[in-house]
Structure formats: structure tokens, C-alpha cells
MMTF fields as JSON, N, C-alpha, C and O atoms, coordinates in Angstrom:
{
  "mmtfVersion": "1.0.0",
  "mmtfProducer": "UNKNOWN",
  "numBonds": 459,
  "numAtoms": 460,
  "numGroups": 115,
  "numChains": 1,
  "numModels": 1,
  "chainsPerModel": [1],
  "groupsPerChain": [115],
  "chainIdList": ["A"],
  "bondAtomList": [4, 2, 8, 6, 12, 10, 16, 14, 20, 18, 24, 22, 28, 26, 32, 30, 36, 34, 40, 38, 44, 42, 48, 46, 52, 50, 56, 54, 60, 58, 64, 62, 68, 66, 72, 70, 76, 74, 80, 78, 84, 82, 88, 86, 92, 90, 96, 94, 100, 98, 104, 102, 108, 106, 112, 110, 116, 114, 120, 118, 124, 122, 128, 126, 132, 130, 136, 134, 140, 138, 144, 142, 148, 146, 152, 150, 156, 154, 160, 158, 164, 162, 168, 166, 172, 170, 176, 174, 180, 178, 184, 182, 188, 186, 192, 190, 196, 194, 200, 198, 204, 202, 208, 206, 212, 210, 216, 214, 220, 218, 224, 222, 228, 226, 232, 230, 236, 234, 240, 238, 244, 242, 248, 246, 252, 250, 256, 254, 260, 258, 264, 262, 268, 266, 272, 270, 276, 274, 280, 278, 284, 282, 288, 286, 292, 290, 296, 294, 300, 298, 304, 302, 308, 306, 312, 310, 316, 314, 320, 318, 324, 322, 328, 326, 332, 330, 336, 334, 340, 338, 344, 342, 348, 346, 352, 350, 356, 354, 360, 358, 364, 362, 368, 366, 372, 370, 376, 374, 380, 378, 384, 382, 388, 386, 392, 390, 396, 394, 400, 398, 404, 402, 408, 406, 412, 410, 416, 414, 420, 418, 424, 422, 428, 426, 432, 430, 436, 434, 440, 438, 444, 442, 448, 446, 452, 450, 456, 454],
  "bondOrderList": [1, 1, 1, 1, 1, 1, 1, 1, 1, 1, 1, 1, 1, 1, 1, 1, 1, 1, 1, 1, 1, 1, 1, 1, 1, 1, 1, 1, 1, 1, 1, 1, 1, 1, 1, 1, 1, 1, 1, 1, 1, 1, 1, 1, 1, 1, 1, 1, 1, 1, 1, 1, 1, 1, 1, 1, 1, 1, 1, 1, 1, 1, 1, 1, 1, 1, 1, 1, 1, 1, 1, 1, 1, 1, 1, 1, 1, 1, 1, 1, 1, 1, 1, 1, 1, 1, 1, 1, 1, 1, 1, 1, 1, 1, 1, 1, 1, 1, 1, 1, 1, 1, 1, 1, 1, 1, 1, 1, 1, 1, 1, 1, 1, 1],
  "groupList": [{"groupName": "UNK", "atomNameList": ["N", "CA", "C", "O"], "elementList": ["N", "C", "C", "O"], "formalChargeList": [0, 0, 0, 0], "bondAtomList": [1, 0, 2, 1, 3, 2], "bondOrderList": [1, 1, 2], "singleLetterCode": "X", "chemCompType": "L-PEPTIDE LINKING"}],
  "groupTypeList": [0, 0, 0, 0, 0, 0, 0, 0, 0, 0, 0, 0, 0, 0, 0, 0, 0, 0, 0, 0, 0, 0, 0, 0, 0, 0, 0, 0, 0, 0, 0, 0, 0, 0, 0, 0, 0, 0, 0, 0, 0, 0, 0, 0, 0, 0, 0, 0, 0, 0, 0, 0, 0, 0, 0, 0, 0, 0, 0, 0, 0, 0, 0, 0, 0, 0, 0, 0, 0, 0, 0, 0, 0, 0, 0, 0, 0, 0, 0, 0, 0, 0, 0, 0, 0, 0, 0, 0, 0, 0, 0, 0, 0, 0, 0, 0, 0, 0, 0, 0, 0, 0, 0, 0, 0, 0, 0, 0, 0, 0, 0, 0, 0, 0, 0],
  "groupIdList": [1, 2, 3, 4, 5, 6, 7, 8, 9, 10, 11, 12, 13, 14, 15, 16, 17, 18, 19, 20, 21, 22, 23, 24, 25, 26, 27, 28, 29, 30, 31, 32, 33, 34, 35, 36, 37, 38, 39, 40, 41, 42, 43, 44, 45, 46, 47, 48, 49, 50, 51, 52, 53, 54, 55, 56, 57, 58, 59, 60, 61, 62, 63, 64, 65, 66, 67, 68, 69, 70, 71, 72, 73, 74, 75, 76, 77, 78, 79, 80, 81, 82, 83, 84, 85, 86, 87, 88, 89, 90, 91, 92, 93, 94, 95, 96, 97, 98, 99, 100, 101, 102, 103, 104, 105, 106, 107, 108, 109, 110, 111, 112, 113, 114, 115],
  "secStructList": [7, 2, 2, 2, 2, 2, 2, 2, 2, 2, 2, 2, 2, 2, 2, 2, 6, 6, 7, 7, 7, 7, 2, 2, 2, 2, 1, 7, 7, 7, 1, 1, 1, 1, 1, 7, 7, 1, 1, 7, 1, 7, 1, 1, 1, 7, 7, 7, 7, 7, 7, 1, 6, 6, 7, 7, 7, 7, 7, 7, 7, 7, 7, 7, 1, 6, 6, 1, 1, 2, 2, 2, 2, 6, 6, 1, 7, 7, 1, 7, 7, 7, 7, 3, 3, 7, 6, 6, 1, 7, 3, 3, 7, 7, 3, 3, 3, 6, 6, 3, 3, 3, 7, 5, 7, 7, 7, 6, 6, 7, 7, 7, 7, 5, 7],
  "xCoordList": [100.351, 99.262, 98.06, 97.638, 97.883, 96.923, 97.748, 97.071, 98.947, 99.643, 98.948, 97.889, 99.521, 98.684, 97.446, 97.196, 96.83, 95.303, 94.912, 93.811, 95.337, 95.047, 95.799, 95.363, 96.887, 97.321, 96.641, 97.136, 95.491, 95.118, 93.944, 93.455, 93.581, 92.749, 91.972, 90.95, 93.644, 93.772, 93.886, 93.45, 94.425, 94.657, 93.836, 93.988, 92.482, 91.347, 90.302, 89.522, 90.528, 90.235, 90.393, 89.677, 91.361, 91.505, 91.964, 92.06, 92.454, 90.809, 88.968, 88.187, 89.357, 87.875, 87.632, 86.631, 88.452, 87.876, 88.209, 87.781, 89.525, 90.684, 89.801, 90.231, 88.741, 87.832, 87.8, 88.623, 86.832, 86.842, 85.095, 84.245, 85.365, 83.912, 83.478, 83.758, 82.035, 81.247, 80.166, 80.834, 79.31, 79.048, 78.948, 79.386, 78.307, 78.087, 78.617, 78.044, 80.407, 81.175, 81.503, 81.401, 81.877, 83.234, 82.372, 82.911, 80.739, 80.456, 79.994, 79.087, 80.98, 81.001, 82.093, 83.204, 81.637, 82.958, 82.82, 82.028, 83.745, 83.367, 84.829, 85.679, 85.228, 86.879, 87.989, 87.955, 89.035, 89.306, 90.514, 90.857, 90.602, 91.185, 90.09, 90.481, 89.178, 87.307, 87.744, 88.608, 87.261, 87.108, 88.324, 88.817, 88.763, 89.602, 89.556, 88.598, 90.664, 89.998, 90.751, 91.964, 89.847, 90.348, 91.058, 90.899, 91.898, 93.206, 94.765, 94.554, 95.694, 96.295, 96.034, 95.169, 96.759, 95.484, 96.421, 96.177, 98.351, 99.364, 99.337, 99.259, 99.394, 99.144, 100.737, 101.049, 101.554, 102.899, 103.382, 104.369, 103.082, 104.428, 103.557, 102.34, 104.529, 104.712, 104.535, 105.56, 103.349, 103.138, 102.533, 101.805, 103.208, 102.869, 103.372, 104.167, 103.272, 104.365, 105.235, 104.962, 106.731, 107.515, 108.173, 108.888, 107.555, 108.265, 109.552, 109.946, 109.956, 111.285, 111.237, 112.33, 109.91, 110.117, 110.305, 109.581, 110.975, 111.338, 112.548, 113.316, 113.062, 114.825, 115.467, 114.94, 117.019, 117.508, 118.654, 119.626, 118.302, 119.46, 120.653, 121.403, 121.106, 122.111, 123.038, 122.74, 124.082, 125.144, 126.44, 126.44, 127.213, 128.287, 128.378, 128.518, 128.21, 128.4, 128.923, 128.994, 129.39, 130.028, 129.993, 130.989, 128.892, 128.612, 129.415, 129.629, 130.438, 131.193, 130.855, 129.725, 131.491, 130.979, 129.98, 128.8, 130.835, 129.885, 129.264, 129.661, 128.322, 127.477, 126.197, 125.146, 126.651, 125.404, 125.37, 124.642, 126.061, 125.465, 124.691, 123.798, 125.763, 123.872, 122.335, 121.605, 122.118, 121.178, 120.705, 119.686, 120.59, 120.57, 119.761, 118.538, 120.949, 119.98, 118.942, 117.826, 119.576, 117.911, 116.385, 115.334, 117.002, 115.799, 115.406, 114.653, 115.53, 114.807, 115.757, 115.55, 116.828, 117.803, 118.118, 117.309, 119.008, 119.772, 120.445, 120.253, 121.954, 122.844, 123.664, 124.119, 123.815, 124.105, 125.864, 126.864, 125.634, 126.831, 127.904, 127.91, 129.028, 130.001, 129.936, 130.703, 129.085, 129.164, 130.441, 131.664, 129.302, 131.017, 129.798, 128.616, 130.917, 129.873, 130.432, 131.524, 129.531, 129.539, 129.514, 129.228, 129.597, 129.87, 129.252, 129.357, 127.973, 126.72, 126.473, 125.547, 127.886, 127.868, 126.818, 126.92, 125.882, 125.847, 126.374, 127.005, 126.301, 126.642, 125.427, 124.247, 126.498, 125.074, 125.508, 126.72, 125.008, 125.741, 123.771, 122.642, 124.526, 122.996, 122.987, 123.755, 121.464, 121.171, 119.422, 118.556, 119.542, 118.266, 116.781, 117.047, 115.403, 114.978, 113.123, 112.885, 112.304, 111.599, 112.066, 111.853, 112.891, 113.86, 113.954, 113.769, 114.415, 114.532, 115.609, 115.756, 116.955, 117.796, 117.24, 116.3, 117.943, 117.601, 118.876, 119.896, 118.703, 120.149, 119.113, 117.913, 120.518, 120.153, 120.929, 121.936, 120.422, 121.266, 121.525, 121.172, 121.981, 121.92, 122.763, 123.982, 121.94, 122.303, 122.793, 122.683, 123.358, 123.935, 122.712, 123.358, 121.689, 120.798, 120.672, 120.314, 121.122, 120.606, 119.811, 119.588, 118.645, 117.343, 117.858, 118.593, 117.867, 117.515, 116.826, 115.829, 117.1, 116.289, 116.455, 117.375, 115.629, 115.309, 116.234, 116.347, 116.677, 116.8, 116.227, 116.201],
  "yCoordList": [57.342, 57.984, 57.665, 58.463, 56.318, 56.539, 56.955, 57.691, 56.838, 57.795, 58.843, 59.133, 59.471, 60.972, 61.495, 62.377, 60.385, 60.944, 60.213, 60.639, 59.466, 59.439, 60.716, 60.873, 61.437, 62.603, 63.56, 64.684, 63.432, 64.915, 65.099, 66.034, 63.248, 63.189, 63.701, 64.084, 63.256, 63.231, 64.846, 65.432, 65.511, 67.098, 68.27, 69.434, 67.458, 67.932, 67.938, 68.815, 66.3, 66.472, 67.057, 67.243, 67.365, 67.868, 69.269, 69.789, 70.483, 71.207, 72.118, 72.867, 71.255, 71.06, 70.994, 71.632, 70.19, 70.267, 71.127, 71.607, 71.851, 73.234, 74.431, 75.583, 74.184, 75.297, 76.279, 76.344, 77.75, 79.054, 78.339, 77.517, 79.542, 79.132, 80.081, 80.975, 79.042, 79.805, 81.394, 82.115, 81.799, 83.128, 82.655, 83.279, 80.965, 81.477, 80.861, 80.483, 80.156, 79.932, 81.152, 81.223, 81.968, 83.312, 84.082, 85.103, 83.984, 85.407, 84.719, 84.881, 84.05, 82.837, 84.189, 84.451, 84.716, 85.721, 84.486, 84.809, 83.126, 82.248, 81.938, 81.698, 81.982, 81.352, 82.092, 83.319, 81.47, 82.396, 83.987, 85.134, 83.686, 84.626, 85.675, 86.709, 85.636, 86.601, 87.178, 88.051, 86.814, 87.11, 86.738, 85.63, 88.204, 87.919, 87.755, 87.725, 87.676, 88.495, 88.923, 88.722, 89.978, 90.496, 90.37, 91.222, 89.279, 89.081, 87.94, 86.817, 88.065, 87.322, 85.747, 85.397, 85.045, 83.364, 82.139, 80.933, 83.35, 81.809, 82.475, 83.702, 81.786, 82.751, 82.05, 81.847, 81.752, 81.401, 82.413, 82.818, 83.081, 84.15, 85.518, 85.698, 86.347, 86.76, 88.225, 88.904, 88.874, 90.009, 91.403, 92.369, 90.994, 92.493, 93.552, 93.133, 94.907, 95.891, 96.504, 96.862, 96.483, 96.93, 98.422, 99.094, 98.541, 100.472, 100.524, 101.406, 99.375, 99.91, 100.104, 100.299, 100.163, 99.601, 98.481, 98.134, 97.079, 96.097, 96.759, 96.004, 97.879, 97.576, 97.925, 98.204, 97.945, 97.011, 96.273, 96.288, 95.438, 94.25, 94.103, 94.275, 93.724, 93.761, 92.85, 91.669, 93.013, 91.881, 92.803, 94.032, 92.161, 92.587, 93.004, 92.326, 94.621, 95.617, 96.176, 97.4, 95.681, 96.742, 97.759, 98.374, 98.415, 100.586, 100.313, 99.254, 101.425, 102.586, 103.453, 103.311, 104.674, 106.077, 106.398, 106.392, 106.909, 107.828, 107.389, 107.7, 106.687, 105.251, 104.936, 104.388, 105.476, 104.667, 106.577, 106.88, 107.651, 108.782, 109.403, 110.232, 108.294, 108.8, 107.58, 107.768, 107.118, 106.608, 107.062, 106.373, 108.021, 108.366, 109.338, 109.429, 110.17, 111.732, 111.421, 111.885, 109.713, 109.754, 109.984, 110.601, 109.043, 109.001, 109.998, 109.735, 111.75, 112.257, 113.701, 114.863, 113.104, 112.8, 114.901, 115.784, 114.977, 116.046, 116.249, 115.797, 117.671, 117.83, 116.005, 116.084, 114.705, 114.578, 114.448, 114.568, 114.151, 113.75, 112.712, 111.83, 112.79, 111.839, 110.556, 110.268, 109.482, 108.351, 107.375, 107.437, 106.322, 105.339, 104.328, 104.492, 102.733, 101.873, 100.862, 100.851, 100.306, 99.958, 98.51, 98.236, 97.692, 95.612, 95.012, 93.79, 95.873, 94.974, 95.344, 95.124, 96.023, 96.138, 97.221, 97.544, 97.971, 99.061, 100.373, 100.427, 101.513, 102.504, 103.536, 103.836, 103.844, 105.099, 106.532, 106.565, 107.832, 108.833, 109.932, 109.741, 111.132, 111.519, 112.801, 113.272, 112.601, 113.736, 114.433, 113.888, 115.658, 116.255, 115.901, 115.524, 115.731, 115.09, 116.448, 116.833, 116.709, 117.877, 118.185, 117.505, 119.366, 119.788, 119.839, 120.581, 118.431, 117.095, 116.811, 116.936, 116.212, 115.96, 114.648, 114.392, 113.642, 112.028, 111.46, 112.033, 110.243, 109.357, 108.085, 107.847, 107.484, 107.174, 106.491, 106.974, 104.58, 103.221, 103.429, 104.434, 102.697, 101.99, 100.592, 100.581, 99.336, 98.318, 97.934, 98.75, 96.588, 96.261, 95.774, 95.424, 95.648, 96.0, 97.133, 96.973, 98.493, 100.104, 100.535, 101.405, 99.571, 100.725, 101.358, 100.695, 102.911, 103.754, 103.177, 102.521, 103.254, 103.176, 104.685, 104.652, 105.488, 106.399, 106.134, 104.916, 106.314, 105.261, 105.854, 105.308],
  "zCoordList": [193.191, 193.032, 194.661, 195.498, 194.524, 195.395, 196.432, 197.15, 196.891, 198.147, 197.916, 198.473, 197.068, 196.167, 197.092, 197.913, 196.434, 196.689, 198.157, 198.507, 198.911, 200.162, 201.388, 202.529, 200.833, 201.819, 201.064, 201.144, 200.237, 199.606, 200.529, 201.163, 200.256, 200.796, 202.61, 203.18, 202.829, 204.947, 204.996, 205.987, 204.01, 204.561, 204.293, 204.666, 203.209, 203.505, 204.448, 204.82, 204.866, 206.285, 207.256, 208.24, 206.987, 208.827, 208.71, 209.822, 207.19, 206.816, 207.314, 207.903, 206.51, 207.321, 208.605, 208.931, 209.876, 211.094, 211.494, 212.544, 210.433, 211.749, 210.651, 210.701, 209.805, 209.374, 209.874, 210.787, 209.639, 210.111, 211.027, 210.684, 212.709, 213.156, 212.365, 211.567, 213.378, 213.317, 213.677, 214.418, 213.478, 214.672, 215.292, 216.259, 215.845, 217.162, 217.697, 218.719, 217.394, 217.737, 218.735, 219.96, 217.898, 218.108, 218.706, 219.134, 219.008, 219.605, 221.231, 222.047, 221.117, 223.602, 224.347, 223.886, 225.232, 225.694, 227.407, 228.293, 227.56, 227.705, 228.046, 227.189, 230.408, 230.124, 230.48, 230.386, 230.905, 231.974, 230.479, 230.768, 229.943, 228.656, 228.849, 229.39, 228.613, 228.749, 229.529, 229.446, 230.332, 232.468, 233.28, 233.49, 233.775, 234.702, 236.26, 237.032, 236.43, 237.957, 238.53, 238.464, 239.582, 240.147, 241.416, 242.29, 241.593, 242.764, 242.553, 243.011, 242.156, 241.216, 241.645, 242.448, 241.1, 240.623, 241.186, 241.21, 241.931, 241.904, 243.437, 243.5, 244.536, 245.536, 245.805, 246.979, 244.901, 245.195, 244.657, 245.27, 243.658, 243.757, 244.529, 244.477, 245.207, 246.46, 245.824, 245.884, 245.188, 244.124, 245.714, 245.485, 247.388, 247.56, 246.897, 246.055, 246.874, 246.857, 248.009, 249.155, 247.044, 248.388, 248.377, 247.633, 249.56, 249.518, 250.581, 251.343, 250.328, 251.517, 252.59, 253.121, 253.552, 255.085, 255.039, 255.972, 254.455, 255.222, 255.432, 256.028, 255.192, 255.456, 254.426, 253.349, 254.738, 253.562, 253.574, 254.329, 252.333, 252.464, 252.566, 251.605, 253.858, 253.888, 252.954, 253.132, 252.003, 251.393, 250.584, 250.527, 250.157, 249.89, 248.217, 247.199, 248.501, 247.82, 246.48, 246.588, 245.034, 244.232, 244.231, 243.85, 244.633, 244.316, 244.632, 245.221, 244.288, 245.065, 245.638, 246.104, 245.919, 246.556, 245.956, 246.308, 244.303, 243.947, 242.573, 241.45, 242.878, 242.719, 243.471, 243.14, 244.608, 245.868, 246.251, 247.196, 245.598, 245.91, 244.768, 244.599, 243.803, 242.906, 242.995, 242.023, 243.39, 243.91, 244.771, 244.816, 245.9, 247.069, 245.99, 245.89, 245.066, 244.706, 244.206, 244.442, 242.675, 242.054, 243.062, 242.888, 244.26, 245.034, 245.449, 246.387, 245.183, 246.32, 246.583, 246.231, 247.325, 247.889, 247.896, 247.609, 248.167, 248.587, 249.824, 250.953, 248.956, 250.033, 250.629, 251.771, 250.021, 250.525, 250.854, 250.148, 252.252, 252.696, 252.712, 251.854, 253.87, 253.277, 253.664, 254.582, 253.141, 253.387, 253.44, 253.319, 253.723, 254.297, 254.49, 254.793, 254.059, 254.082, 255.545, 256.113, 255.737, 257.088, 257.162, 255.996, 257.614, 257.878, 257.649, 257.755, 257.068, 256.631, 254.768, 253.987, 254.634, 252.878, 252.786, 251.602, 253.303, 253.019, 253.275, 254.331, 252.588, 252.314, 253.075, 252.89, 254.005, 254.735, 254.894, 254.676, 255.204, 254.962, 255.115, 254.664, 256.123, 256.361, 254.012, 253.174, 254.324, 252.817, 253.569, 254.254, 253.069, 252.851, 252.48, 251.339, 252.569, 251.906, 252.656, 253.801, 251.297, 252.078, 253.072, 254.076, 253.114, 254.221, 255.667, 256.632, 255.26, 257.282, 256.778, 255.562, 257.85, 257.784, 257.914, 258.666, 257.028, 257.395, 257.175, 256.79, 257.468, 257.222, 256.174, 256.044, 255.551, 254.486, 253.833, 253.315, 253.692, 253.568, 252.075, 251.459, 251.707, 250.002, 249.962, 250.126, 249.713, 249.97, 248.462, 247.547, 248.265, 247.528, 246.403, 245.416, 246.193, 245.283, 244.135, 242.968, 244.882, 245.175, 244.927, 244.085, 246.209, 247.462, 248.175, 248.907, 248.468, 248.926, 250.096, 249.796, 251.343, 252.114, 253.709, 254.527, 253.713, 255.247, 256.609, 256.473, 257.339, 258.832, 259.841, 260.944]
}
């Protein structure tokens, strides 16, 4: 019986301590959750946008010629010519974009790059 009363008293004390916030506490707007920063704070993560300007990434590609052609067409190129896979694993070939003939490549990640 005494144990039950002690547990009930401890539970009541915890619930009182964790009770609802007062209006003064609820209206405070400070801290990192409310005030976000303009730049990322974790410098270990590279968040610079990539636009394919770094070039294709060499590596063993599991893409078939049809999949590479589809990736090129999905990137907005038309008139995709014959594709060949070079020694770096890149699929390369001619294509048209905005009325201009360009040489394009597809790396093992599926990234399409105009050469």
C-alpha cells in the first residue's frame, strides 16, 4: 500500500514538473529552431550545386546502349546518333540540342554531359 502511494506521488510530481507551459514560455521565439541561418552550418557537407560542368565520371557502366540513349533523350537531346562505349565506360555519341550538333556522353551514374 505504501509502495503504491509512493509511486502515485512520484508520478504526480513528474507530471507537475512536465506540465503545460505558461504563456510567457510559449511566446519566446529564440534558438536555432526558430532563427534559421542564411548559409548551411555543416561545412563538412558539400552543398554546392552541380551542373555537369565537372565532366563525366569514368567507371564501369552497367547501362545498355538503349538505356544510355534514353538518358540522353530525357536530358533534352534529339537526333541521337550511334553510341559507342569507350575504355572509361562512358557511352558517347552525337546528338542535337537547340538546333546544334553536339557530342554527348553518359557516365555510369546516368549523368549526361555535352563534350
